[in-house]
N, C-alpha and C positions, 0 to 999 in steps of 0.2 A: 777213337783213340787206338793207336797201334798196340800190338802185343808187347813190344819192348817197353812202351810207355806204361802199360798196365803193370808189367813186372817191376819196373822202377818204383811205381807208386806203392805196391805191396811191400817191397823190400824196405822202402822208407817208413812205412807204417810199423813194420816189425822192429826196425831199428829204434823207433820211438818207444815201443813197449819195453825193449831190452834196456835202453838208456834209463827210463823211468824206474824200472825195477832196481837197477844198479844204484841209482841215487838213494833209494829208500833203504838199501842194505848197507849198513855202516861197516860191515866186515868186508865189503867188496873192494879189494885193492889191487889184486893181481889179475893178469889175463886169464888164468885158469878159473878165477871166480866169475869173471865176466862170461866166459864160455859156458860155465855151469848154469848161470842164470839164462843165457841164450837158449840152451837145450830145454830148459823148463818152459820158456815162452813158446818155443817151437812145438810143444806138445799141447798147447791150449787149443780149444775147439775153434775159436775165431781165426787163429793163425793158420791152423791146418786147412780150414775151409777156404781161406784167402789164397793159400798156396795151390790148393787143388784147382781153383778157378783159373789161375794163370799158368797151369801145367808145370809147376815147379816141384821137383822132388825135394826131399829133405837134404840130400847131399848137395844138390844144385843151389838150394837156398843158403846153406852154410858157406858155400864157396863165395857167394855174392856178399854175405854178411861179414866175412873174414876181415876185410880192411876196416870196417866200422868198429868191430870188437876191439881191435888194437887201439884205435883212436879213443874209444871209451875209457880204456885203461889209462891212456896217456892223460886224458882230461881229468880223471879222478885224482891222479897223482899230482897233476899240475895245479889244479884249482880247488881240490877237495881234500878231505882227510887231514886238514891243517898242514898240508905240505905245498902250499902255493909258492910260486917263484915269481921273481920280478919280470915283467914284460917291458917292452920298450917304453911304454908310456904310463903304465899303471899296474897296480897289484889287484888281481881279482881272486879273492879268497872266499869261497863259499863256506859259511859256518854251519848252516842248517838248511834242511829242506822242509819248508813249512806246509806245502801242499803239492799234489800232483793233479793235473787236469782240473784246476780250480775253475768252477763255473761262475760266470758273472753275467747277470742280466742288468744292464745299466740303463734305466729308463731316462736318466738325465740326457744321455747321448743318443738314446734309441739304438743301442748296439748290444749284441750278445757276444760273448767270447769264452773260450776254454784255453787256459794257459798251460803250456806243457809242464812247467814247474814254477812254483813260487818259492824263492830262496832268500835267505838272509846272507848278505855279502858284507864282509869286513870293510869298513870305510877308512881304516888307517893301518899302519904297519903293526901297531900294538894289538890289533884284533879285539880291542875292548869295546869299540862301538861298531854298529853294523846298520845296514839299511835294507829294507825289503825291495826285491826286484823280481820282475817277471823274466823267466828264461825261455827263450824260443829256440827250438832245435830245427836246423835245416840239414837235409841229407844231400843236397845238390852242391854245385860249385858256389864258391864265396862271391856272390854278385853284389852284395850290399845294395840291392835294388830298392827303389822307393817303396815297392810293395812290402818288402821285408822290414824296412825301417819303419814304415807307416804302421805295420801290424804291431810292433813293439810300442810305438807312440800311443796307439789306441789303448793297448793294455795298461800303459802308465796312467792315462786319463781315467780309464774305467776303475782301476784299483784305487786311485785317490778318491773317487766319488763313492766308493763302498766302504771306506774306512781305513784303508792303508795310507801310509805316507811314502810315496814313491817319486823319486827324482830321475831314475834311469832304469834301463833294462839291459839284459845280456842277450846278445845274438851269437849263437854258436853254429858255425859251419863245421860239422863233425868230420866230414870226409877229408877236409884240409886241416883240421885241428885248429881252427881260428875261432877264438872267443873274444868278443869286443863289447865294451860298455857303450850303450847307445842312449843319448839324451835327446829328448824331443824339444825343439825350440818352439817359440810362439808361432812362427810362420808355418811350420809343419803342422802344428795342431789346427791352426786356422784353415789350412788347405784341406786337411782331412775332414773337418766338420763341413766345409763347403761341399766336398765330394760326397760325403755321406748324405747330405740333404738332397743333392742332385739324384743320387741313386734311389733314395726313399721316395722322392717325387715321381720318378720314372716307374718304380715298382707299384706305387699306389694308383697310377693312372696309365699303366702300360697298354690297356685296352679301353677304347672309348666308343660311345654310341656313334654310329654313322647316320648321317641324314639320308635315309633310304628314299631315293627318288625314282628308282626303276625296279622292275621285277627282277629278282635274283641278286639284288645288292646284299652285301653282308651287313648284318645288324651291328657287329662290333668290328673295329679296325684298330691295329696297333698304333701307338704313338710313342716313338722311341727317341732317346737322346742320339746325337750324332755319333756314328761309329768311329773307332780310332782309325787313323790313316796310317796303318802299319802293315804292309803287305807280308812281311816276314812273320809277324805274330799271328796274323789271320790265317796264313797257310798252315801253321801248326795247330791252330785251335780246333778242338774236336767238335765245336758247336758252330762252325762256319756255315754249314747247310741251314741250320735253324735261323741263324742270324740273318743270312741273306734272304731267306724265305720271308721273314718278318719285314725286312727292309724293303723288299720288292713290293710287298702288299701295301705297306705304308706309302710308298712313293710310286704306286700305280705301275709296277712292272719295270722300273728303271733303277739302276744303281750307278751313279756317276760321281766323278771327282774324288773317289776314294780308292785306296789300295784294294779295298774289297771288290771293286768292280772287275778287277783282273781275274778274281776267282769265281765270279758269278756263274759263268757258263759251266765251269768244271763242277762246282758245288750244287748247282740247281738246274743245270741244263736238261736233266732228265725229267723234271717235274712239269706237269701241265698246269694250266690255270685252275682247273677244277681240283687238282691235288693241293695247290696252295690255298684255295678257298676253303677246302675241307679242314685243313690245318688251322687256318685263322678262325673259322667258325667255332670249332670245338675249343680252341684256346680261349676264345671270348666267353664261351659258356662256362668253362672252368673258372675263369676270372670272376664271373658274376656269382658263381656258387661260393667261391672263396670269400668274396666281399660280403655276401649275405651272412656267412658264418660270423664275420667280424661284427656286423651290425647287430646280430642277435646276442652279442656278448658271450659267445662260447669260447672265445680265445683268452689270452692271458691278460687282457686289459683289466679285468676285474680284480686281479691280484694286487693292483695298485689303487683301483678306484673304489673297492669295497673292502670292508673289514673282514677278517676271518669268520666272525660270527655271522655276518650277512651272507657270506658265501656258503657257510655251513647250512643255513636255512634253505638253500636251494638244493641241498643234497650233493653238491659238487665239491665239498671241502670237509676235511676233518682237521680240527685244531686242538691244541692242548695236549699233544702227544709227547711222551718221553721215550728215550731209547732204553730198552731193557735187554739183559743178557749179552754175552759177547757177540760181536759181529762175526758171522761165519763166512769164510772164503771158499767159494766153489767155482773152479775154472775161471779165475780172474774176475768173478763177480762177488760183490759183498752183500750178504743177506742181513738186513737190519730188521729187528723186531721192535715194533712200537706198541705202546699201550697208552690209554688216557691217564694223564697226571692226576686228575680228580674225577670223581663220579660225575658222569654227564650222559645225556642221551644223544650226543653228537655222533658218536661212533656207530651205534646200532642203526640210526637213521641213514647215515651215509653208506653203510655197508649194504643197504638195499640197492644202491646204484653203482657202487664201486665193484668192478668185475675183476676176477683173476685174469692176469695177462694185460690189464689196462695200463696205459702209459700215464704216469703222474709226475707232477712237479713237487719237489720237496723244498720247503723254506723253513727258516727258523723265525722265532718271534722278533729277531733283530735284522734279518736279511732275507730278501726274496730270492728264490731259485738257487739254492746252493748245490742242488743236484737234481737229476731226473732219472727215472727208472721205471720198473714194472712191478705190479702187484703179484706176489707169488701165492699168497694165501691170506685168508682172514677167517677168524672164528672168535666168537664171544666178543671180548673187548680188546683183542690184539690183531695187528695186521703186519704181515711180513712183506718187505719190499726189497728188490735187488737194485743196487747201484754199481757203477763202475769204480767207485772210490769209497774208502772207509770214512764215514762221517763222524765216527766216535773220536777220531784223532783231534779234530779242531772244534767239534760242536757237541761233544758228548754230554755236556751239562746243560744244554739248551732245550727249550721246548720247541716242538716241530709242528709244521702245518703241511698237509698233503692236499694238493689241488688236482682235480681232473684236468687233463689237457686234451680236449676234443680236437684231434688233428684232422683236418680235411686233407685227403691225400692228393693235393694239387700237384705236388712235384712228381709223384708217381705217374699220374695221368698225363701231365705235360711231357714227361720223358717217353711215355708210350707213343704219343703223337709224333714225337721227334723220330722215333725208331721207324715209323712208317715212311719217312722221307728218304731213307737210305737208298743208295743206287746199287741195288743187287736184284737178282731174278725173283727172289721170294717176296721182297717188298713190292716189287713191280706187280707180281701176281695178286698180292693182297690189296694193293691200291685199286686194281681192276674189280676185285670182288666187293670191297667195302665202298669205294667211292663211286664206281660205275654201276654197282649192283649187278655185276655179271652173273648170269644164271648158271647153276651147276650142271655138270654133265655126269652121266653114270655109266659104269662098265657093265657089259653083258657077260655072263658066265665067268665071274671072277673066282668061283670055286671050282677046283679041279674035281675030277670024278672021284678020286680017292677021299677027298674032303667032304663030299656031299653027305654020306651016311653019318659022319661025325657031327656035321653041322645040324643035321636033322635031330640027332640025339640031344644036342645042346638046346635047341629051340623047341623041343617037343612040348614043354609045359606052358608055352606062350600061346595066346589065342591067335587067330588068323591075322588080325590087324597088327599085333605086336611082332609076329614073325616077319611080316612084310616090311614093317618099319625098320627092324634090325637089319634085314637083308639090303634094303634100300640105302641105309646109312653106310653099311660096309662097302657098298658098290660105288659110292660117290668118288669122283675124281678131284673134287675140291671141297664142297660142303653140302650140308643137308640140314633142314629144320624138322624137328619132331614136335608137333602140337599135342602135348599130353593134357587132355581135358581132365577135370576133377575125377579122381578115383579110377582112372583108366589104366593104372599100372605102368606109369612111365619109368619108375625106378626098376621094376622087374624087366622092362624092355632094355634099359641101359645095361643091366647086369648080363642079359642075354647077348647084347652087342659086344660087351667087353670079353665075354667068353669066346665069342666067334672070332674077334680080332686076335685074341691070344692064340687061338687054334692056328691062325695064319702067321703066327710068329711076330706080330706087330707090337710096337711099344705104344703106350697109351698115357696121355696126360688128362687126368680128371680134375676139373676145377669148377668153382662156383663162387658167388659173392660171400657166402657164409660158411663157417666151419660145419654147422649142423647139416647143411645140404651135402657137402663132400662126405662127411662121415656116414650119413644115411645110406649112401651108395656103397661105401667101403664095408659097412657092416653086413650088407647082403652078399659080399664076396667071401666072407669068412668060411662058409661051409665048403668052399672049393679050394682044397689044399694046393692044387696046382697053380692057383692064381696068387703069387706073392706080390705084395704091394708095399710101398713105403709112403708114409704120411708125413709130409713136410709141415713145419709150423711149430709154435710153442706147445709143448705137451700139456700145458695147463688149459689150453683151449680145445684140446682134442677129446673126443668121446672116449670114456674109459674102455669101451668095448673094442676099440681099435688101437688103444694106446701102446700095445705090445709091438705094433708096426711103426710107431712114431720114430722119426729120425733120431731123436735123443736117445732112444733105447737101442736101436739097431746099430748105431755108430758109437756106442758108449766106449768101446775098447779100441777105437781107431786113434792111434797116437802118431800118425803120419799121413801126409796127403796120399801116399801110395795105398795104404790100407783103406782110407776113405774111398778112394776110387774103386777099389775091389768090391767094397760093400755096395756102393751105388750101382755098379754094373750088374749086380744080382737081380735088380728090380726093373721090370719092363712096365710096371704100372705105378704111376706116381700120382698121389692125391695132394692137392694144395689149393688154398683160396686164391682168387685172382690177385689180391694184394701181395701174396707170397711168391708170385711167379718171377720175382727178381732174384730168386735163389740161385747159387752157383751151379747146382745140378741141372737146373732148367736152362740156364744161360749156355751151358756147354753141350746140351743134347738137342738134337732135332727129333721130335717124336713123329711116329707114323700117323697118329690120330689124336685129336683133342676132343674131349666130350665136356660140354659146358651145361651143367644142370641149373635149373631156375634162371635160364639165360635172359628171360624178359626182365629180371630185376637187376641186371648188371649194368652199371654205367658204361656207355659205349666205349670210351677210350680205355677203360680198365681191362677190356678184353683183347686189345690189340697185341699186348706182349705175349700172352699164352698162345694166341693164334699164330703169331709169327714164329713161334718155336715148334710148329706142327705143320705137316704136309697137307693134312685134311682135317675137317672138323665137323662136329654135330652140335647144333644148338637145341637144347630141350627146354620147353616152357609152355605156358598157357598165355597167349596174347590177350586174353580177356581178364587176366588177373594182374597182380601188382607190377607196375613199372619200376624203374630205378627210383630211389628216394632222392628227390631234389628239393632243397629247402628254399631256394631262391625263386620267388614268383616270376621274376623277369626271365630267369634262365629257363623255367618251365615253359613260359609263353613263346620262347624262341626255339624250343625243340630239344631241350636237354633231357627230356623224359624218353626220347627215342632210343630204345635199346638196339643192340646189333641184331637181335631177333626181329624186331619190328622193321628195321631197315632192309633186311634181306628177305622179308616175308613177301613172296610173290609167286605167281602161278608157276608150278614146276619145281619149286624149291623145297616143298614141305610134304610131310605125311601126317595124317590125323589119326589119333587113337580115339575112337568114339565110344567103345564099349567100357562102361564103368561098373565097378563092383562096390561102390560106396553107398549111394543114396537109393532109397526106395522110390516107388513110382511117383508119389506126390512131390517129394523133394526134387526129383529129376525133372518133372514137369515145370516146376517153378524155375529151376536153373535154365531150362531150355527156353522158356518164354521170356525170361529176363535178359539172358546174355548169349546163349549158345544157338539160337535159331533152330532148335530141333535136332542138333547134331548128336546130343547125348542119348545113348540107349542103355537100358539095364542089361547086365551081363547074363542074368538067368532069373528064373521064377523066384528063387529064394531071395535074391537081392531086391527084386521088384516088390515083394510083399512083406519085407522085413518091417517089424514094428517093435517098440520097446517092450521089454519083459518086466512086469511089475509083480514080483512074487507075493508081495503083501497087499495086493490091490484091495481085497475085501476089507482088510483092517483099516486101510487109508480111507476108504469110503465111509467107514464108521466114524473115524476120527474127524474127518473134514466134511461131514454130511451137510453142515450148514453153509459151508463155503463152496458153493456150486461153481463159482468162477475158477477156483483152484482145481477142482476135480476135472473141469473141462480142459484146463491148461495142461494138466499132466496126463490126460487120457491116452491110453495105448491104442485107440482106434486109428486105423491107418489113414482115414480121411481127415484126422486131426493131427497129422504128422507135421503140419506147418500151422502155427498159431500166431496171429498178429495181435498184440496187446496194446491198446490205446490207453495210455495213462491219463489223458487229458493234460492240460497245462499244469506243470508242477513247480514253476519258477518261484511263486510266493511260498509254497510249502517248503522248498529247499532253503529259502531265506529264514523261515521260522525255525528250521532245524540246522542252522548254520554251525552249531556246536559240532555236528558230525563232520562238516566240511573242514573244520580246524584240524582234524586228524591228518589231513592231506598236506600239511605244511612242509613236510620233508620231501615231497614228490619232485622229481627232477625235470619233468616236461616243462618247457618254457611256458606253455599255455596255462600251467597250473597256477601261475601268478594270479590269475583270475579264476579261482576255484569254482565260482558259480557257473562259468561257461563250460567247464570241463569235468565237473562232477555233478552227480544227481543222486542225492540220498534216497529220494522216493523210489527211483528205479532199483537202487541197491537193496532197499527193503524188500522189494518183490523178488529180486534175484536170490537173496539169501533165504527167504521164506520158501520159495519154490524149490530151491536146491535141497533144502532140508526135507521137504515133502518127498522128493524123489528118493532120498536116502532112506527115509522111513518106509518107503514102498519097496525097498530091497534092491535099489539100483546101486551098482558098484561105483564108488567115487571116481575111479579112473575112467568111467564111461561118460562123465559130465565135463563139459567145457564151458567156460564163461568168457565172452568176448565183449570188448568195449573199444570204441574208436580212439579214446584219449587215455594216455598213460596215467593221468591223475585219477580217473575213474577206476582203472585197473588196480592201482595201488591201494585205493580206498576199499575196494571190494576184497582184495587180498587180506588187508588188515582186519576187516570185520568178519570175514569167513574164518580167519585164524582165531579170533576172539570167540566166535561161536563154538568152536571145537575145544577151546580152552575152558569155557564156562562149565562149571560143575553141575549147575542145576538151574533150570528155567521153567517156570510154569506159565503157560499161555493164559493171558487174561481173556475171559469171555463174558460178555454180559448175558449170554443165554443160559438156560438151565443145564445145557449140555456142557458141563465144565470138565474138560479132558486134560489130564497132565500128559503132554506129549514130549516134554523135554525133561528127562530124569537123569540123575547122576550116573546111573548104570549104563543107559544107552549112549550118553554123551561120551563116557569114558571108553566104551567099546569102540566108538567111531574115532576116538582121539588118535589112535595109532594107525588107522587105516585110511583116513581121509586124504585123498590126493586129487582134489578137484583143481584142474588147471585153469588159471585166470590169466588172460593175456590180451594184448592188443591184436588188431586184425593182422598187422604185418607179421607178428610173431606166430600167428596161427597158420600162416601160409605153409602148405605142405603137410598139415596135420589134419586129423579128423577125430570126432568123438560120436558116440551113439546119440548123445543129447547135447545140443548147443543152446545156450541162453545168450542172446545178443542184446546188450543194453546200449541203446542208441544215444543216451545221455542228454542231448541238447533239448532244452525247453526254454522258449524265449520269454522275455519280459513284455507282456502284451501292452503295458501302459506306455512304453516309449519306443516300441519298435514299429516304425512306419512300414517296414518291408514285410511284415508278417501277414499282411492281407492275404486271405486265402487265395491260392492259385498263383500268387506272384513268386517267381523263382529267383534264386539268388545268383543271378548272372552278373550283377554289377558290383559284387562285394569281394572280388578277387578269389583266390584259391581257399577253399575250406575243405577239410578232410571229409565232411559228409557229402560234398559235391563230387567225390571221386567214385565213379561207377565201378572201377576195377576193385576197389577195396570192398564195396558192398557185395560184389560178385564173390570175392573170397569168403566173406562172412556167411553168406547164405549157402555155400557149398562145402562147409566143414561138417555138417551133421549127416549121420547115417540114417537115423530113424526118427528124430524129433528136433524141430527147430522152433524156438520161441523168440519172437522179435518184440522187444519191449521199448516203447517210446511214445512221445507226444506227437500224435498224428498231425495236428495242425502245424507245428513247427517243422516236422520232417517233410511235409507236403511242399514246402518252399524250396526243397532241394530236388533237382531234376531226377537223379537216380532213384530216390525214395518215391517220388511221384510215379515213376514208371513201375516200381515194385508194387506199389499199392494198386495200380491199375491192372497189372497182370495177375495179381493175387486177390482180385476182388471176390472170387468164388471160394477162397480159402477161409477157414474159420477165423472170425474176428471176435475179440473180446474187448468191450469198452468198460473200463473200470470206473464205476460211479458209486458214490457213497451210498451204503445200505442196499445196493443192488446185488442180488445173488450172494448175499452174505459178505460183501466186501466192505472193509473199514480201514481207511488210511491211518487213523489214529492208533489202532491196534498194531499195525505193521511198524509204524515209526517208533512207537514206544518200545516195541521189542528190540528195534535196532539200537535205540539209546541205551537200553539195558546192557547191550553187548559192549558199548563204548565206555561204560562207567569203570 
């Protein structure tokens, strides 16, 4: 799209904002009133940002808005404020503005819409009767095109189906001051429904499986409706390159008999067959992943197919809410505070899964999806949500429902792929890097003599490998990979590189797939006052430690695009997630260098946009650990898990950091033999010989003298740094204690629908008991981490651990004469305020470490009906299962610094290839088999203790 077209779009959007504000202000009658409102709109953050992106100053914008402001005044006096006049054919007198940007999701038609204004229009000269109409504003010429008329016809049909009585709509061409009443006839409605169905069919099947007959064939191919035969329209279309690329792929390289064929060479002549194939391949993978989200019912279908109560039981919905306190307006956003109408456990359960900054859909008990917005905060029984409209006006007395809307970023990723098709030098370079896997080249002597002493000072605290990695990355002419193995100080190396690049006066884009990964690096930059950075993104998702550098804070007083530009120019270091790289600041700037942390976890197309906004880049990650999260089994099988890091990982492109400062020698040996082929080395003797400190060890030995299994498990002997605990089969035991599983009914993980597959109370009993023993031994709670593969297990452990520390008194039952009170009111209350044991999934523990890790493997199979559980038989024919993922197991066993305890049913786990390998390489490591009455172990005592917590 050309710069002038972008400018026209932005001005059109601003005109809409001003017009809508004027409609709502009943005192707005004169041009001076309109201009006052326009000035206020021009100072809103979203308008300032839009003007900045298209290089418009405030003065230039007002100049372009001038004609529209005059026409708004004319419209108000002609059709509003009870001063309507007779037109040639009819009287259009607007009596009332009922809504602005009314949101309609009409499942009867399968169409969504947002109406510029919903108005009451007088239907006769007496103005005693009126009818409801949608008003659609257009800022271009008065074309009365089928698209414009059809849009109003759809609004009429939709409004009728959600409860309004609508027979016509108003089409306003503001620039020419023309306002017309539009009535949709039967033929127009019929044609629109037919067209809608054709579009829906094409969208649902726009990629299909190809019959792969030869090596190199694409697994998915587009299937498209016939393109329009309109050369003029296609020439102006900003998507003609994408359109022709898809069409050529569908029709095997030829575009004939259409106006589009004339443009084919100009639009796609620069693209090679392999470029087109890459685009089609990843478009197909995105299609599969999007489809999988739909199949798993994570989209909006459940809002019609399930009751609010049923949705609430999954943790993805809160219902029975009422609006309290006045709605606050902050920079054109309306902040609504909701609370439960009656006492219920719905809100507390859901608040475990609703996150600040999350996108939600708001419905009433009478109508679905009246608005969408973002969670601002939640505490106790209240939740604050921001919307673009005030719901109290029309829905203040209703009860509300909030639904999570898990959006797969398919549009973002598809647009990234489209960017790679552009015909310019940078896109051509990146097509060679990404598609051809062109090897990087490096500069010699890129540091001047005067810079060398300063560079040495910056890098002096890095070890030899870290220094070499930073220097190699800074010397690349295109790209470089950094393999940061566990505990090797990759973040410290990134900080050193950023300081080095800043010394050279270069601008840096820092990105990753998660907010925490971005903030983790930025926090390390805080001590260096010469490194000013700006953090883009919602302040609610940003770590408080770097919140002072958040865009919302540093641009707080920017009331014009000029001032915003001045602030942005102060920062050469910009931090943002990959999903946030569509920001105007990034669209307008070409960075000297892009650093991608945790690059092995980023979905490949998500990286294209930030890379295209940079001259050179560094990908940082561990190829043995987590790949991108892909939910579609079919997409995974076709290569969707291949990150950009994995794609570009080749001889000569990477540097390895082997020296680690996390794990002692026993843990390092396990990691080397399981995943790293001996590459990891301990950084020094202290790291090599580290073992857990148990200040109260003698007291623990006295308390637990009968329970020898436990003493061995928590031992601080370095040879016992890794302990494999075989629980035996616990499936039936978990059935017997199903009451504990019922605690997990609010868990959001899809697999939690079958709690028996994703929770294991027997293992939880061990985890809680052992954790308590460590605390009794004097271990700081912050030093302990608990990991489980399933979210359901994590949530259940969290709940029971919380109950443990809330419990005022517990006396351990023992059948022996050594009856010891180890849970007293005093010591529980003492720990109540200090307990901070982190419990999380493997994915959430990526990048973190703890002195002690307890890993609950969770799965224990039903021996009576599982034919695949035969010892030695691997689960190769049962599709993807999380326990079959070697990379996740690698993450789990490399989080501990001094002690790793793996708890699970050995027989079940042996049927998963990664665990089978782990048990083989760890055969000489300490093994504990939990058997009734052996070494003082009793299942009944542990499980009864757990039940006492859940009462």
